C-alpha positions in Angstrom: -31.9 13.9 -37.0 -34.1 14.9 -34.1 -37.9 15.6 -34.2 -37.2 19.3 -33.5 -35.1 19.5 -36.7 -38.1 19.1 -38.9 -40.5 21.4 -37.1 -39.1 24.4 -35.3 -37.8 27.1 -37.7 -37.7 27.3 -41.5 -34.2 26.9 -42.9 -34.2 29.1 -46.0 -31.1 27.3 -47.4 -32.6 23.9 -47.1 -34.4 23.8 -50.5 -31.3 24.9 -52.3 -29.1 22.3 -50.6 -31.5 19.6 -51.6 -31.5 20.8 -55.2 -27.7 20.9 -55.3 -27.4 17.4 -53.8 -29.8 16.1 -56.4 -28.0 17.9 -59.2 -24.7 16.2 -58.3 -26.5 12.8 -58.2 -28.9 13.0 -61.2 -27.1 15.0 -63.9 -24.1 12.7 -64.3 -26.4 9.8 -64.4 -28.5 11.4 -67.2 -25.4 12.3 -69.2 -24.3 8.7 -69.3 -27.7 7.4 -70.5 -28.4 6.8 -74.2 -31.2 8.8 -75.9 -33.5 5.7 -75.9 -33.7 5.8 -72.1 -35.2 9.3 -72.3 -38.2 7.8 -74.1 -39.0 5.3 -71.3 -42.4 5.7 -69.6 -42.6 6.8 -66.0 -45.0 4.9 -63.8 -45.4 7.8 -61.4 -46.5 10.2 -64.1 -48.8 8.3 -66.5 -48.4 9.6 -70.1 -45.1 11.2 -69.5 -41.7 9.8 -70.5 -38.5 10.4 -68.7 -37.8 13.3 -71.0 -41.2 14.8 -70.3 -40.5 14.7 -66.6 -37.1 16.3 -67.0 -38.5 19.0 -69.3 -41.2 19.8 -66.7 -38.6 20.0 -64.0 -36.2 22.1 -65.9 -39.0 24.5 -67.0 -40.3 24.8 -63.5 -36.9 25.8 -62.2 -36.4 28.2 -65.1 -39.6 29.9 -64.0 -38.4 30.2 -60.5 -35.0 31.6 -61.5 -36.6 34.1 -63.9 -39.7 34.9 -61.7 -42.2 33.9 -64.4 -45.4 33.0 -62.5 -48.3 33.9 -64.8 -51.9 32.9 -64.0 -52.4 29.2 -64.1 -48.7 28.4 -63.8 -47.9 24.7 -62.8 -51.4 23.6 -63.9 -51.6 20.5 -66.1 -52.1 22.7 -69.1 -49.2 24.9 -68.2 -47.0 21.9 -67.6 -47.9 20.5 -71.0 -47.1 23.8 -72.7 -43.7 23.9 -71.0 -42.9 20.4 -72.2 -44.2 21.2 -75.8 -42.0 24.3 -75.9 -38.9 22.0 -75.5 -40.0 19.4 -78.1 -37.3 20.4 -80.5 -34.5 20.5 -77.9 -32.0 17.7 -77.7 -32.0 15.6 -74.6 -28.6 17.2 -73.7 -30.2 20.6 -73.9 -33.0 19.6 -71.5 -30.4 18.3 -69.1 -28.3 21.5 -69.4 -31.3 23.6 -68.5 -32.1 21.3 -65.6 -28.6 21.5 -64.3 -28.7 25.3 -64.4 -32.0 25.3 -62.6 -30.9 23.0 -59.9 -27.8 25.2 -59.4 -29.5 28.7 -59.5 -33.0 28.2 -58.0 -31.9 27.7 -54.4 -31.1 31.4 -53.6 -34.4 32.5 -55.2 -36.4 30.0 -53.2 -34.6 31.1 -50.0 -35.6 34.7 -50.5 -39.2 33.9 -51.3 -40.1 33.3 -47.6 -41.3 29.7 -48.0 -43.9 29.9 -50.7 -41.6 28.2 -53.2 -40.1 25.6 -50.8 -42.5 22.9 -52.1 -41.0 23.2 -55.6 -37.7 21.9 -54.3 -39.3 18.8 -52.8 -41.3 18.3 -55.9 -38.1 18.4 -58.0 -36.5 15.8 -55.8 -39.5 13.5 -56.0 -39.5 13.8 -59.8 -35.9 12.8 -59.8 -37.0 9.7 -57.9 -39.6 9.1 -60.6 -36.8 9.3 -63.3 -34.5 7.0 -61.4 -37.3 4.4 -61.0 -38.1 4.6 -64.7 -34.4 4.0 -65.5 -34.2 1.0 -63.1 -31.8 2.8 -60.7 -31.8 1.6 -57.1 -32.9 3.9 -54.3 -35.4 5.9 -56.4 -36.7 8.0 -53.5 -33.7 7.7 -51.2 -30.1 8.4 -51.9 -27.9 11.3 -50.7 -30.8 13.8 -50.7 -33.1 11.8 -48.4 -32.1 13.5 -45.0 -32.7 16.9 -46.5 -35.9 15.8 -48.2 -37.3 14.5 -44.9 -36.4 17.8 -43.2 -38.2 19.7 -45.9 -41.1 17.3 -45.9 -41.5 17.9 -42.1 -41.5 21.6 -42.5 -44.0 21.6 -45.4 -46.5 19.3 -43.7 -46.4 21.6 -40.6 -46.8 24.8 -42.5 -49.7 23.4 -44.5 -51.4 22.1 -41.4 -51.3 18.6 -42.8 -52.6 15.5 -41.0 -50.4 14.9 -37.9 -48.3 11.7 -38.2 -45.7 10.0 -36.1 -43.2 8.0 -38.3 -41.0 5.3 -36.9 -38.5 4.8 -39.8 -36.6 1.6 -40.3 -33.6 3.4 -41.7 -33.6 6.6 -39.7 -32.5 6.6 -36.0 -35.0 9.1 -34.6 -38.7 9.2 -35.1 -40.2 11.8 -37.3 -43.2 13.9 -36.5 -45.0 15.4 -39.4 -48.1 17.6 -39.9 -49.8 20.1 -37.7 -48.5 19.8 -34.2 -51.7 21.4 -32.6 -54.2 19.4 -34.6 -57.3 18.2 -32.6 -57.0 14.6 -33.9 -54.4 12.2 -32.5 -51.3 11.6 -34.6 -51.5 8.8 -37.1 -48.7 6.2 -37.1 -46.4 5.0 -39.8 -43.9 2.2 -39.5 -41.7 1.4 -42.5 -38.8 2.8 -44.5 -38.2 6.4 -45.4 -38.5 6.0 -49.1 -42.0 4.5 -48.8 -43.0 7.4 -46.5 -41.9 9.8 -49.3 -43.9 7.8 -51.8 -47.0 8.1 -49.7 -46.6 11.9 -49.3 -45.9 12.2 -53.0 -48.8 10.1 -54.1 -46.5 7.5 -55.7 -47.3 3.8 -56.1 -46.6 1.7 -52.9 -48.2 -1.6 -53.8 -45.1 -3.6 -53.4 -43.9 -1.9 -50.3 -44.1 -3.3 -46.8 -45.3 -0.7 -44.2 -47.9 -0.1 -41.5 -50.2 3.0 -41.6 -52.7 3.5 -38.8 -55.1 6.3 -38.2 -55.1 7.8 -41.6 -55.8 6.8 -45.2 -52.8 6.9 -47.6 -54.6 9.3 -49.9 -54.9 11.9 -47.0 -51.1 12.1 -46.9 -50.6 13.2 -50.5 -49.0 16.7 -50.5 -49.2 17.2 -54.2 -52.7 15.8 -55.0 
């Protein structure tokens, strides 16, 4: 990966590729899990179980596929309603809807011109939330990490986010994120890629080893 890869031109197919990679990794894992695991709490989403996170994700993708974006969509109240609407579903039905969404949302996101790209990254991050709750290794890494970093770079540039230069322990080339023409000098991050994702997603990093200079961790949160 080069620094130009994450900044120059939007790749409309990138969100869909990330969703498909996550589908192929997450869905088989979920289908092998007992029902009890779906009731486990998620540290990243206080008050939500694994099932709640999955229901939120499947509902969000269904909205994308069906073009249902009423006023207040994706607000906390809207998310809670989406989860409640699936309360009588089996866990298998939630996973079925999630699989369909991960498969079908990509082309819709591609045609939307960029306004829905963040949903794909959010879905991938939530998959990390689920893997962490289930005790799976590499919660915010895995096969989708290269595409997730590319999408993260694009989103931080488009949203004129804080400029940051990241030297990643597990990626060969440095990553530049945020607004390239910002008046402030770039902040500096040294550490692994998964921890960088956690920071941008507002996930706990208490046990991680990293260095962050020139910016507060809270300033990096894309979803806060």
